[in-house]
N, C-alpha and C positions, 0 to 999 in steps of 0.2 A: 504506557496504553491508560496507565490508570490515575494518569496524574491527568489524565485529557481527557477520560471516563467522567470524572470525578467535575474539573471546569464546565463541561459539558451538562451535566447533570445541574450543577449551581446555576447553568443560564440556561434553562428550558426553550428561552427563542430561537437562541444558537443554535440546541442540537436541533427541536425541531424544523430547522432552516435547511441545515449540511445529512440528515439521514437519510431524503431520498439521494444526494448525492453520493451518497457513501456506500449507501446497494445499489445506487447506479453504478459505480464504480468498480463494487467488486466482483459484480455480474458480470461487466464487459470488458474489464480491465485489460482480456486476450484478446480480447476480439475488437477495441476500437479505443483508439491515441484519443487518453483526457489526458486533461488538465488534474491533479490532486485536489481528491473534493474539499478542502481543506481552504483555499482559496476561491479571493470573491472575482465574481465577474473585472474586478477591476485588477485582480493579481494581486493582492494585497491577503495575509496571511489573517486567517481570523479564529487559531488557538495558539498567536505568535505567542505568548508567555507560557505558553506549555509546546512548546514544539517539540517532537523531539527528536534524540540526538543525532539524524543522518542531516535534519534539513536547520538544526544549529554549527553541522561540519562543516554545509556548502558554503567552497568558497577559497574555503581553506587548503584545500586539496590543491599541491604545483599541478603544471598541463599534464605532466608525465606522470601522475598518482591519480590523474583524473580520470584519462587515456586507459593506464591499465586495467580500474576497477572498474569501465563501459569493456573492455574486454571479456572479463572475469561478466557480466552483465549479459553484455550479446552470447557466449557461452553458453551460459544458461537458460539462455530465452531462446538459442534452436535445440537443444534438449528438452525441451518443454513443449516446442511443435512437433520433434521426435515423435513423445512421449503418446500428446493424444491426438496425432495423426493414426498414430498405432493401434494406441487403447482404446479413442474414442468418433476416430474417423472422426475429423474436427482438425482444421487447416486454417489453421492462427495464420493472419496476413501481415504479407509482412513489413505496414509501419509499424506493427506492435512488437514483432521481433525485432525488426532494427532500428527501434530508436530509437534516440539519442538529444538527447538532452544537456544544451546549446552551456559550452564551459562558461563560468562570468569570469571572463575578463575586470569587470569594472571593477571587483569585490575588492572595498577594501577595510584593514579592520585599525583601528590603535594596537590590538596587541597580538603579533605573532601567533598562530598554537602549533609547534612545530610536532613531528609524522610522530617522535612518541607521546607528545601529555596525545593527539590524539585517541592515538594504538591503547593508553590506559581509559581510558571515557570509555570504550567500546569495550572492554576489557572487566571495570565495572558496572558495565549494566548485563554484560554475561554473567556476568558470577549472580547479580544480584535475582535474574530468571533462573539459572540452579540453584541458588538458594529456595527459588518459589519450589522451582521439579523436587529436591533436599527432603522437605515439607512433607511435602505431599500436597500442593496445593493445585498445581500440575503437574498434569501425564508426560513422559517424551515427546509425544506426537503433537506437544504445540510449545516446543521450547525454536525458538524464532519467527513465532510465527507472527505476520506484519499485522499494522496496525488496520488497516482496513476487514482483514479477518474476524478480528480482535471484536471488533460491535458487531457483528456482521454474526460470531456465533455467541452474542448477551442477544438476538431474537431468534435464527434457529441455529441447530446445533450442526457439528462440523460434517456428519453423514450427509442432514437434509439440505445442507444449504451444498454444498457439491454437485446433489444431486442439482437442486433445482440452476447450479451453476452452468451447466454441461445443458439442460435445456435450453436455459434464456443465450448459453451462445452458437447452439447451432437452429434455436431459430432467427439471432440476430444475424448468421450470416447469411440462412436464404433470404431473408424478408427484410433486411434493413433495420429490421425492430421486434420489439417481441411484446406480444401481448402480455403473456405472462409476468413479465419485468414490470412492463406497465397496471395490472391487476397488482403482483407484490409492491408496488409504489402507491397505486393507492388505500391498499389494506392498512401502511405504516404510516400516512396523511395526518395531520393534527389539526 
């Protein structure tokens, strides 16, 4: 997040262009299937130079590893479905619960990365996050926070963003749009 945040702060025009997409993604990701907010309409990455580890590793997984990871994601999504239904009476759509990014068969690399090398990279990132935690720079609740969430937390605190997310999700599910989200996006236009 810090590398991407610095990159976008050094490129204000790009940051201003991406911020509405980031906000829309954060508030609607559980109720509407959307592409990564950092992709252009042509499906190219706007932050390729500083892309996160998950993107750097995409394509390096075997089909079996990819399918096993999808099973974990699907299990988490189903857990989210139950949680939002029970806690907030919000029914998350099947299209977001069961969404699966197509496995990349066409990926070609000059250098293969082994499973142990990939795991080592993941462990290194976890170690860096843990150092932030141990030094008191972030609290435990922020460990493993997603990239898009970090951007939103630079605007709204975690509690406020969560409350706004619930209101926007409800409004979107009831009306297929959200006036509250439109108001937020208008507020953050530059």
